N, CA, C and O atoms as a GROMACS GRO file, in nm:
protein
  448
    1UNK      N    1   0.775   2.033   3.718
    1UNK     CA    2   0.720   2.030   3.584
    1UNK      C    3   0.821   1.975   3.485
    1UNK      O    4   0.780   1.927   3.379
    2UNK      N    5   0.947   1.980   3.514
    2UNK     CA    6   1.046   1.928   3.420
    2UNK      C    7   1.092   2.034   3.322
    2UNK      O    8   1.069   2.153   3.341
    3UNK      N    9   1.159   1.988   3.218
    3UNK     CA   10   1.216   2.078   3.119
    3UNK      C   11   1.108   2.156   3.044
    3UNK      O   12   1.004   2.102   3.007
    4UNK      N   13   1.136   2.282   3.021
    4UNK     CA   14   1.052   2.366   2.936
    4UNK      C   15   1.133   2.391   2.809
    4UNK      O   16   1.245   2.443   2.814
    5UNK      N   17   1.076   2.352   2.696
    5UNK     CA   18   1.145   2.361   2.568
    5UNK      C   19   1.134   2.500   2.508
    5UNK      O   20   1.026   2.559   2.502
    6UNK      N   21   1.249   2.552   2.465
    6UNK     CA   22   1.257   2.683   2.400
    6UNK      C   23   1.215   2.665   2.254
    6UNK      O   24   1.278   2.589   2.180
    7UNK      N   25   1.110   2.735   2.212
    7UNK     CA   26   1.058   2.718   2.077
    7UNK      C   27   1.065   2.848   1.998
    7UNK      O   28   1.057   2.958   2.053
    8UNK      N   29   1.079   2.832   1.867
    8UNK     CA   30   1.077   2.945   1.774
    8UNK      C   31   0.987   2.911   1.656
    8UNK      O   32   0.968   2.795   1.622
    9UNK      N   33   0.933   3.014   1.596
    9UNK     CA   34   0.843   3.000   1.482
    9UNK      C   35   0.902   3.073   1.362
    9UNK      O   36   0.940   3.190   1.371
   10UNK      N   37   0.910   3.004   1.249
   10UNK     CA   38   0.948   3.067   1.123
   10UNK      C   39   0.821   3.075   1.038
   10UNK      O   40   0.766   2.973   0.998
   11UNK      N   41   0.774   3.196   1.013
   11UNK     CA   42   0.653   3.217   0.935
   11UNK      C   43   0.538   3.261   1.023
   11UNK      O   44   0.479   3.180   1.095
   12UNK      N   45   0.506   3.390   1.018
   12UNK     CA   46   0.402   3.447   1.103
   12UNK      C   47   0.269   3.465   1.030
   12UNK      O   48   0.191   3.554   1.064
   13UNK      N   49   0.244   3.382   0.933
   13UNK     CA   50   0.120   3.390   0.857
   13UNK      C   51   0.013   3.297   0.911
   13UNK      O   52   0.004   3.274   1.032
   14UNK      N   53  -0.066   3.245   0.820
   14UNK     CA   54  -0.185   3.168   0.853
   14UNK      C   55  -0.157   3.048   0.944
   14UNK      O   56  -0.204   3.046   1.057
   15UNK      N   57  -0.084   2.949   0.898
   15UNK     CA   58  -0.061   2.829   0.979
   15UNK      C   59   0.030   2.856   1.098
   15UNK      O   60   0.019   2.793   1.203
   16UNK      N   61   0.120   2.950   1.081
   16UNK     CA   62   0.209   2.983   1.190
   16UNK      C   63   0.139   3.047   1.307
   16UNK      O   64   0.173   3.021   1.422
   17UNK      N   65   0.040   3.135   1.277
   17UNK     CA   66  -0.013   3.215   1.388
   17UNK      C   67  -0.157   3.262   1.380
   17UNK      O   68  -0.212   3.300   1.484
   18UNK      N   69  -0.221   3.261   1.265
   18UNK     CA   70  -0.352   3.328   1.260
   18UNK      C   71  -0.471   3.240   1.222
   18UNK      O   72  -0.584   3.289   1.225
   19UNK      N   73  -0.450   3.114   1.187
   19UNK     CA   74  -0.562   3.031   1.142
   19UNK      C   75  -0.666   3.008   1.252
   19UNK      O   76  -0.782   2.978   1.222
   20UNK      N   77  -0.628   3.023   1.375
   20UNK     CA   78  -0.723   3.006   1.486
   20UNK      C   79  -0.843   3.100   1.469
   20UNK      O   80  -0.955   3.066   1.507
   21UNK      N   81  -0.818   3.219   1.414
   21UNK     CA   82  -0.927   3.315   1.392
   21UNK      C   83  -1.031   3.261   1.294
   21UNK      O   84  -1.149   3.293   1.306
   22UNK      N   85  -0.988   3.182   1.199
   22UNK     CA   86  -1.079   3.127   1.098
   22UNK      C   87  -1.162   3.011   1.152
   22UNK      O   88  -1.278   2.996   1.114
   23UNK      N   89  -1.104   2.930   1.239
   23UNK     CA   90  -1.173   2.808   1.281
   23UNK      C   91  -1.244   2.819   1.416
   23UNK      O   92  -1.320   2.729   1.452
   24UNK      N   93  -1.221   2.926   1.489
   24UNK     CA   94  -1.280   2.934   1.624
   24UNK      C   95  -1.431   2.943   1.624
   24UNK      O   96  -1.494   2.911   1.725
   25UNK      N   97  -1.492   2.985   1.514
   25UNK     CA   98  -1.638   2.994   1.511
   25UNK      C   99  -1.705   2.864   1.466
   25UNK      O  100  -1.828   2.854   1.468
   26UNK      N  101  -1.627   2.764   1.428
   26UNK     CA  102  -1.682   2.635   1.390
   26UNK      C  103  -1.744   2.569   1.514
   26UNK      O  104  -1.687   2.576   1.623
   27UNK      N  105  -1.859   2.505   1.498
   27UNK     CA  106  -1.926   2.445   1.615
   27UNK      C  107  -1.842   2.346   1.695
   27UNK      O  108  -1.863   2.332   1.815
   28UNK      N  109  -1.748   2.278   1.632
   28UNK     CA  110  -1.667   2.180   1.705
   28UNK      C  111  -1.522   2.224   1.719
   28UNK      O  112  -1.432   2.141   1.730
   29UNK      N  113  -1.498   2.356   1.718
   29UNK     CA  114  -1.360   2.406   1.725
   29UNK      C  115  -1.290   2.364   1.854
   29UNK      O  116  -1.167   2.359   1.858
   30UNK      N  117  -1.366   2.335   1.958
   30UNK     CA  118  -1.303   2.291   2.082
   30UNK      C  119  -1.226   2.160   2.064
   30UNK      O  120  -1.142   2.126   2.148
   31UNK      N  121  -1.252   2.088   1.959
   31UNK     CA  122  -1.182   1.962   1.933
   31UNK      C  123  -1.042   1.982   1.876
   31UNK      O  124  -0.958   1.893   1.886
   32UNK      N  125  -1.017   2.098   1.816
   32UNK     CA  126  -0.886   2.116   1.754
   32UNK      C  127  -0.818   2.249   1.784
   32UNK      O  128  -0.714   2.277   1.725
   33UNK      N  129  -0.871   2.330   1.870
   33UNK     CA  130  -0.803   2.454   1.907
   33UNK      C  131  -0.717   2.430   2.030
   33UNK      O  132  -0.762   2.359   2.120
   34UNK      N  133  -0.599   2.482   2.041
   34UNK     CA  134  -0.535   2.571   1.944
   34UNK      C  135  -0.492   2.498   1.817
   34UNK      O  136  -0.464   2.378   1.820
   35UNK      N  137  -0.488   2.572   1.707
   35UNK     CA  138  -0.463   2.513   1.576
   35UNK      C  139  -0.331   2.560   1.516
   35UNK      O  140  -0.259   2.480   1.456
   36UNK      N  141  -0.297   2.686   1.532
   36UNK     CA  142  -0.172   2.737   1.475
   36UNK      C  143  -0.053   2.694   1.561
   36UNK      O  144  -0.069   2.657   1.677
   37UNK      N  145   0.064   2.699   1.502
   37UNK     CA  146   0.186   2.663   1.575
   37UNK      C  147   0.204   2.754   1.696
   37UNK      O  148   0.231   2.705   1.806
   38UNK      N  149   0.191   2.884   1.678
   38UNK     CA  150   0.212   2.979   1.788
   38UNK      C  151   0.114   2.954   1.902
   38UNK      O  152   0.153   2.948   2.018
   39UNK      N  153  -0.013   2.939   1.868
   39UNK     CA  154  -0.115   2.916   1.971
   39UNK      C  155  -0.090   2.786   2.046
   39UNK      O  156  -0.112   2.777   2.166
   40UNK      N  157  -0.043   2.685   1.973
   40UNK     CA  158  -0.011   2.557   2.037
   40UNK      C  159   0.102   2.570   2.137
   40UNK      O  160   0.094   2.519   2.249
   41UNK      N  161   0.208   2.639   2.097
   41UNK     CA  162   0.321   2.658   2.188
   41UNK      C  163   0.281   2.736   2.313
   41UNK      O  164   0.326   2.704   2.423
   42UNK      N  165   0.197   2.835   2.296
   42UNK     CA  166   0.154   2.916   2.410
   42UNK      C  167   0.064   2.834   2.503
   42UNK      O  168   0.066   2.855   2.624
   43UNK      N  169  -0.013   2.743   2.448
   43UNK     CA  170  -0.106   2.663   2.527
   43UNK      C  171  -0.038   2.552   2.607
   43UNK      O  172  -0.090   2.508   2.710
   44UNK      N  173   0.078   2.506   2.561
   44UNK     CA  174   0.145   2.393   2.625
   44UNK      C  175   0.242   2.444   2.732
   44UNK      O  176   0.329   2.526   2.702
   45UNK      N  177   0.228   2.396   2.852
   45UNK     CA  178   0.311   2.443   2.964
   45UNK      C  179   0.458   2.406   2.948
   45UNK      O  180   0.545   2.473   3.005
   46UNK      N  181   0.488   2.302   2.873
   46UNK     CA  182   0.627   2.257   2.858
   46UNK      C  183   0.698   2.325   2.741
   46UNK      O  184   0.810   2.288   2.708
   47UNK      N  185   0.633   2.423   2.678
   47UNK     CA  186   0.698   2.498   2.570
   47UNK      C  187   0.689   2.647   2.597
   47UNK      O  188   0.591   2.696   2.652
   48UNK      N  189   0.794   2.717   2.558
   48UNK     CA  190   0.801   2.862   2.574
   48UNK      C  191   0.834   2.920   2.437
   48UNK      O  192   0.944   2.898   2.384
   49UNK      N  193   0.742   2.995   2.378
   49UNK     CA  194   0.765   3.059   2.248
   49UNK      C  195   0.852   3.182   2.271
   49UNK      O  196   0.804   3.286   2.314
   50UNK      N  197   0.982   3.168   2.242
   50UNK     CA  198   1.079   3.272   2.275
   50UNK      C  199   1.104   3.370   2.161
   50UNK      O  200   1.149   3.482   2.186
   51UNK      N  201   1.074   3.329   2.036
   51UNK     CA  202   1.099   3.419   1.922
   51UNK      C  203   1.021   3.373   1.800
   51UNK      O  204   0.990   3.255   1.783
   52UNK      N  205   0.991   3.471   1.714
   52UNK     CA  206   0.925   3.444   1.586
   52UNK      C  207   1.001   3.516   1.475
   52UNK      O  208   1.070   3.615   1.499
   53UNK      N  209   0.986   3.465   1.353
   53UNK     CA  210   1.050   3.533   1.240
   53UNK      C  211   0.959   3.527   1.118
   53UNK      O  212   0.880   3.435   1.100
   54UNK      N  213   0.973   3.628   1.036
   54UNK     CA  214   0.903   3.638   0.908
   54UNK      C  215   0.977   3.744   0.828
   54UNK      O  216   1.039   3.833   0.885
   55UNK      N  217   0.971   3.735   0.697
   55UNK     CA  218   1.038   3.835   0.614
   55UNK      C  219   0.965   3.969   0.617
   55UNK      O  220   1.021   4.072   0.579
   56UNK      N  221   0.840   3.968   0.663
   56UNK     CA  222   0.760   4.091   0.672
   56UNK      C  223   0.760   4.138   0.818
   56UNK      O  224   0.700   4.075   0.906
   57UNK      N  225   0.828   4.249   0.842
   57UNK     CA  226   0.847   4.301   0.978
   57UNK      C  227   0.714   4.326   1.051
   57UNK      O  228   0.703   4.301   1.171
   58UNK      N  229   0.614   4.375   0.979
   58UNK     CA  230   0.484   4.403   1.041
   58UNK      C  231   0.418   4.276   1.093
   58UNK      O  232   0.352   4.278   1.197
   59UNK      N  233   0.435   4.165   1.022
   59UNK     CA  234   0.380   4.038   1.069
   59UNK      C  235   0.451   3.994   1.197
   59UNK      O  236   0.387   3.948   1.291
   60UNK      N  237   0.581   4.008   1.199
   60UNK     CA  238   0.659   3.973   1.318
   60UNK      C  239   0.607   4.052   1.437
   60UNK      O  240   0.578   3.995   1.542
   61UNK      N  241   0.595   4.182   1.421
   61UNK     CA  242   0.551   4.269   1.531
   61UNK      C  243   0.409   4.234   1.578
   61UNK      O  244   0.381   4.233   1.698
   62UNK      N  245   0.321   4.204   1.483
   62UNK     CA  246   0.182   4.171   1.519
   62UNK      C  247   0.176   4.040   1.599
   62UNK      O  248   0.101   4.031   1.696
   63UNK      N  249   0.254   3.942   1.558
   63UNK     CA  250   0.251   3.813   1.628
   63UNK      C  251   0.324   3.821   1.762
   63UNK      O  252   0.284   3.755   1.858
   64UNK      N  253   0.428   3.900   1.769
   64UNK     CA  254   0.493   3.923   1.899
   64UNK      C  255   0.392   3.978   1.999
   64UNK      O  256   0.383   3.933   2.113
   65UNK      N  257   0.317   4.077   1.954
   65UNK     CA  258   0.218   4.140   2.042
   65UNK      C  259   0.105   4.044   2.076
   65UNK      O  260   0.065   4.033   2.192
   66UNK      N  261   0.055   3.975   1.977
   66UNK     CA  262  -0.059   3.884   1.996
   66UNK      C  263  -0.029   3.773   2.096
   66UNK      O  264  -0.113   3.740   2.179
   67UNK      N  265   0.091   3.715   2.086
   67UNK     CA  266   0.126   3.600   2.170
   67UNK      C  267   0.230   3.634   2.278
   67UNK      O  268   0.284   3.544   2.342
   68UNK      N  269   0.256   3.761   2.297
   68UNK     CA  270   0.351   3.806   2.400
   68UNK      C  271   0.488   3.738   2.384
   68UNK      O  272   0.542   3.681   2.478
   69UNK      N  273   0.542   3.745   2.263
   69UNK     CA  274   0.670   3.683   2.231
   69UNK      C  275   0.780   3.788   2.245
   69UNK      O  276   0.770   3.895   2.185
   70UNK      N  277   0.883   3.760   2.324
   70UNK     CA  278   0.983   3.862   2.353
   70UNK      C  279   1.072   3.905   2.235
   70UNK      O  280   1.113   4.021   2.228
   71UNK      N  281   1.102   3.814   2.142
   71UNK     CA  282   1.196   3.849   2.035
   71UNK      C  283   1.132   3.826   1.899
   71UNK      O  284   1.054   3.733   1.879
   72UNK      N  285   1.168   3.914   1.804
   72UNK     CA  286   1.120   3.901   1.668
   72UNK      C  287   1.232   3.927   1.569
   72UNK      O  288   1.318   4.013   1.592
   73UNK      N  289   1.232   3.854   1.460
   73UNK     CA  290   1.338   3.864   1.358
   73UNK      C  291   1.278   3.862   1.218
   73UNK      O  292   1.170   3.806   1.195
   74UNK      N  293   1.349   3.925   1.125
   74UNK     CA  294   1.313   3.914   0.984
   74UNK      C  295   1.404   3.816   0.911
   74UNK      O  296   1.389   3.794   0.791
   75UNK      N  297   1.498   3.758   0.982
   75UNK     CA  298   1.588   3.657   0.926
   75UNK      C  299   1.589   3.536   1.019
   75UNK      O  300   1.638   3.543   1.132
   76UNK      N  301   1.535   3.424   0.971
   76UNK     CA  302   1.526   3.305   1.055
   76UNK      C  303   1.663   3.254   1.097
   76UNK      O  304   1.678   3.196   1.205
   77UNK      N  305   1.763   3.273   1.013
   77UNK     CA  306   1.898   3.226   1.046
   77UNK      C  307   1.952   3.298   1.169
   77UNK      O  308   2.007   3.235   1.260
   78UNK      N  309   1.934   3.428   1.171
   78UNK     CA  310   1.978   3.507   1.285
   78UNK      C  311   1.905   3.462   1.412
   78UNK      O  312   1.965   3.450   1.518
   79UNK      N  313   1.776   3.437   1.398
   79UNK     CA  314   1.696   3.394   1.513
   79UNK      C  315   1.750   3.262   1.570
   79UNK      O  316   1.770   3.249   1.690
   80UNK      N  317   1.773   3.165   1.483
   80UNK     CA  318   1.822   3.034   1.529
   80UNK      C  319   1.960   3.047   1.591
   80UNK      O  320   1.986   2.988   1.696
   81UNK      N  321   2.048   3.123   1.529
   81UNK     CA  322   2.183   3.139   1.583
   81UNK      C  323   2.184   3.208   1.719
   81UNK      O  324   2.260   3.169   1.807
   82UNK      N  325   2.101   3.310   1.736
   82UNK     CA  326   2.100   3.385   1.861
   82UNK      C  327   2.019   3.317   1.972
   82UNK      O  328   2.061   3.316   2.087
   83UNK      N  329   1.905   3.260   1.937
   83UNK     CA  330   1.814   3.207   2.039
   83UNK      C  331   1.842   3.062   2.076
   83UNK      O  332   1.805   3.018   2.185
   84UNK      N  333   1.906   2.987   1.989
   84UNK     CA  334   1.940   2.846   2.014
   84UNK      C  335   1.819   2.767   2.067
   84UNK      O  336   1.824   2.713   2.178
   85UNK      N  337   1.712   2.760   1.988
   85UNK     CA  338   1.591   2.691   2.035
   85UNK      C  339   1.606   2.539   2.039
   85UNK      O  340   1.693   2.482   1.972
   86UNK      N  341   1.522   2.476   2.118
   86UNK     CA  342   1.512   2.330   2.120
   86UNK      C  343   1.425   2.281   2.005
   86UNK      O  344   1.450   2.175   1.947
   87UNK      N  345   1.322   2.360   1.973
   87UNK     CA  346   1.223   2.324   1.872
   87UNK      C  347   1.199   2.444   1.780
   87UNK      O  348   1.193   2.558   1.826
   88UNK      N  349   1.186   2.417   1.651
   88UNK     CA  350   1.150   2.520   1.554
   88UNK      C  351   1.034   2.470   1.469
   88UNK      O  352   1.038   2.357   1.419
   89UNK      N  353   0.933   2.552   1.453
   89UNK     CA  354   0.825   2.523   1.358
   89UNK      C  355   0.850   2.602   1.232
   89UNK      O  356   0.876   2.722   1.237
   90UNK      N  357   0.841   2.535   1.119
   90UNK     CA  358   0.856   2.602   0.990
   90UNK      C  359   0.717   2.609   0.928
   90UNK      O  360   0.662   2.509   0.883
   91UNK      N  361   0.662   2.729   0.927
   91UNK     CA  362   0.525   2.750   0.880
   91UNK      C  363   0.522   2.851   0.766
   91UNK      O  364   0.442   2.945   0.766
   92UNK      N  365   0.610   2.830   0.671
   92UNK     CA  366   0.617   2.917   0.553
   92UNK      C  367   0.560   2.841   0.433
   92UNK      O  368   0.514   2.728   0.447
   93UNK      N  369   0.562   2.904   0.318
   93UNK     CA  370   0.530   2.833   0.194
   93UNK      C  371   0.628   2.717   0.180
   93UNK      O  372   0.739   2.726   0.232
   94UNK      N  373   0.592   2.611   0.111
   94UNK     CA  374   0.677   2.492   0.103
   94UNK      C  375   0.815   2.510   0.042
   94UNK      O  376   0.909   2.440   0.081
   95UNK      N  377   0.831   2.601  -0.050
   95UNK     CA  378   0.957   2.616  -0.123
   95UNK      C  379   1.083   2.617  -0.040
   95UNK      O  380   1.175   2.540  -0.069
   96UNK      N  381   1.093   2.700   0.064
   96UNK     CA  382   1.218   2.707   0.142
   96UNK      C  383   1.229   2.607   0.256
   96UNK      O  384   1.327   2.612   0.331
   97UNK      N  385   1.133   2.516   0.273
   97UNK     CA  386   1.134   2.426   0.389
   97UNK      C  387   1.262   2.345   0.402
   97UNK      O  388   1.317   2.335   0.511
   98UNK      N  389   1.310   2.288   0.293
   98UNK     CA  390   1.430   2.204   0.302
   98UNK      C  391   1.549   2.286   0.350
   98UNK      O  392   1.622   2.244   0.440
   99UNK      N  393   1.570   2.402   0.291
   99UNK     CA  394   1.682   2.488   0.330
   99UNK      C  395   1.672   2.527   0.478
   99UNK      O  396   1.772   2.524   0.550
  100UNK      N  397   1.552   2.562   0.522
  100UNK     CA  398   1.532   2.602   0.662
  100UNK      C  399   1.553   2.484   0.756
  100UNK      O  400   1.612   2.499   0.863
  101UNK      N  401   1.506   2.369   0.718
  101UNK     CA  402   1.522   2.248   0.800
  101UNK      C  403   1.668   2.212   0.815
  101UNK      O  404   1.714   2.183   0.926
  102UNK      N  405   1.742   2.214   0.705
  102UNK     CA  406   1.884   2.182   0.708
  102UNK      C  407   1.959   2.282   0.795
  102UNK      O  408   2.043   2.243   0.877
  103UNK      N  409   1.929   2.411   0.778
  103UNK     CA  410   1.996   2.513   0.859
  103UNK      C  411   1.970   2.490   1.008
  103UNK      O  412   2.062   2.494   1.089
  104UNK      N  413   1.844   2.465   1.042
  104UNK     CA  414   1.809   2.444   1.183
  104UNK      C  415   1.882   2.321   1.238
  104UNK      O  416   1.939   2.327   1.347
  105UNK      N  417   1.882   2.212   1.164
  105UNK     CA  418   1.949   2.090   1.212
  105UNK      C  419   2.100   2.112   1.227
  105UNK      O  420   2.160   2.065   1.324
  106UNK      N  421   2.160   2.181   1.132
  106UNK     CA  422   2.304   2.207   1.139
  106UNK      C  423   2.341   2.300   1.253
  106UNK      O  424   2.458   2.308   1.292
  107UNK      N  425   2.242   2.371   1.307
  107UNK     CA  426   2.269   2.465   1.416
  107UNK      C  427   2.211   2.415   1.549
  107UNK      O  428   2.184   2.494   1.639
  108UNK      N  429   2.193   2.285   1.561
  108UNK     CA  430   2.162   2.224   1.688
  108UNK      C  431   2.017   2.211   1.729
  108UNK      O  432   1.988   2.167   1.840
  109UNK      N  433   1.924   2.248   1.642
  109UNK     CA  434   1.783   2.235   1.677
  109UNK      C  435   1.746   2.087   1.671
  109UNK      O  436   1.768   2.021   1.569
  110UNK      N  437   1.692   2.036   1.778
  110UNK     CA  438   1.660   1.892   1.786
  110UNK      C  439   1.521   1.858   1.734
  110UNK      O  440   1.501   1.750   1.678
  111UNK      N  441   1.426   1.948   1.751
  111UNK     CA  442   1.289   1.924   1.704
  111UNK      C  443   1.253   2.025   1.596
  111UNK      O  444   1.251   2.145   1.620
  112UNK      N  445   1.225   1.973   1.477
  112UNK     CA  446   1.194   2.063   1.364
  112UNK      C  447   1.064   2.016   1.300
  112UNK      O  448   1.018   2.076   1.203
   0.00000   0.00000   0.00000
C-alpha cells in the first residue's frame, strides 16, 4: 500500500468534524461524502488520523470517540510538537490560520 501519512486536525467543530451530519440527508450526498476533514482522513487508506485538537476539551473528547482518534489536545502547538504529523488540517475560524500555518511549517509539517 505504500506510505501511510500521519494526520492531525486543528479544530473539532463543523468543518473539522461534524458537517457530515448536516449534509448526509441530502439526496446527492453520495457525491461529496465524506465532507469534513476528520471523516475524509478516516475514509482514505493512505491517511491515519492520529490526533485532534481544539480549545474546548469536550469537543476534543467527542471527536476522539466519534472517529476513534488515539490522542487529543487543547493546544495545537503541543500536538504538532509531540505527534510530528505529515499533514495538518486547520479547520478553525479564519483569524488564527496564518499563525497556525506558520507554526506547523516551522515544525516540519509538509502538508498543511
